[in-house]
C-alpha positions, 0 to 999 in steps of 0.5 A: 854458522859455517864454523869458520873461526877467527883463524880462518880454519874450521874450529871443528876440523878433525873432530869427526875423524877423531870421534868417528860416526859410531862415536858420535852416535854413542854420544848422542845415544848417551845424551838421549838416555838422560833426557826423559828423566830430566825435569827441565829438558824432558818435557821438551821432548815428546816420548813418541819422538825421542828416537827421531830426535836422537837420529836427527841430532846424530845426523846433524852432528855427522853432517856438520862435523864433516861426515855423512851428509844425510842430514842435509839430504833428508832435512835440508838446511838445518834452520836450527833457530826456526826448528827450535822456536816452539820451545823455551830455550833460555839460559837454564835450558841451554846450560842443562843441555850442555850439562847432559851433553858433557855427561854423555861425552864423559860416558863415551870417553871423548877427550883431548882436543876433539872434546874441547873442540866439540864442546866449544861447537856444541856450546856455540850452537846451544847459545845460538838457539836461546830464544828467551832471556 
């Protein structure tokens, strides 16, 4: 998952610059405000770890989109499939995650090319994490 597309470039190039560190944190915060009341995703997130989950996702996105490498420095290789293996991530969970993330992007007014690239990247990651039919 290095992000290289068929054109040889990074499909998320420029997203970090367009959205910014504060913008990414705002999107992640908007997403996590929706999680606790969601009937499908809420049970996957222990209430005591919501703040930690939010921080980890914000750090991962910043790292992967070309910003601060804090995620890599504190967590090491993302190992996303391994870290999500204990959870049932089926098509319904993947689609709901994307639905809540799209609502967060709307709330934070992420638009244009940066939104398209970010949504495509998030969709690829969400599909990659599916571990049940």
